[in-house]
C-alpha positions in Angstrom: -18.9 -23.2 72.5 -21.0 -26.2 73.3 -22.0 -27.2 69.8 -21.8 -30.8 68.7 -19.7 -31.7 65.7 -22.9 -32.1 63.7 -24.0 -28.6 64.7 -20.7 -27.2 63.7 -20.9 -28.8 60.3 -24.4 -27.5 59.8 -23.4 -24.0 60.8 -20.4 -24.1 58.4 -22.6 -25.4 55.5 -25.1 -22.6 56.2 -22.3 -20.0 56.2 -20.7 -21.4 53.1 -24.1 -21.4 51.3 -24.6 -17.7 52.1 -21.1 -16.8 50.9 -21.7 -18.6 47.6 -25.1 -17.2 47.0 -25.4 -15.9 43.4 -22.1 -17.4 42.4 -21.1 -20.4 40.2 -21.8 -23.7 41.8 -18.6 -25.4 43.1 -18.8 -28.2 40.6 -18.7 -25.7 37.8 -15.3 -24.3 38.9 -12.1 -25.8 37.7 -9.5 -26.3 40.4 -6.1 -27.9 40.7 -5.1 -30.4 43.4 -1.4 -30.6 44.4 0.5 -33.5 45.9 4.0 -33.6 47.3 6.1 -36.7 47.9 8.8 -36.3 50.6 11.6 -38.3 52.1 10.0 -38.1 55.6 7.0 -37.1 57.6 9.1 -34.7 59.7 8.7 -31.3 58.1 12.0 -30.1 59.5 14.0 -33.0 58.0 12.0 -33.9 54.9 13.1 -33.2 51.4 10.8 -33.0 48.4 11.1 -35.9 46.0 8.3 -35.2 43.6 5.4 -32.8 43.0 2.2 -33.6 41.2 -0.9 -31.8 40.2 -4.2 -32.6 38.5 -7.0 -30.4 37.3 -10.6 -31.2 38.5 -13.7 -30.0 36.7 -17.3 -31.0 37.5 -16.0 -33.6 39.9 -13.8 -35.3 37.2 -10.1 -35.4 37.0 -9.0 -33.9 33.7 -6.5 -36.5 32.4 -5.8 -34.6 29.2 -4.8 -31.3 31.0 
């Protein structure tokens, strides 16, 4: 593999466009973004302090959801 990072990004975008052909545009899909607050950056020692989630639709965070 001798592709430059830009070539890899372009190849991925082409692949993703083919896979999404005929489907809903990504900005029309509602998705949920999760976040976790932990006591440490060490995954073997950290404890979970808080979890959060927000819904996103059309590029906008859905504050009423």
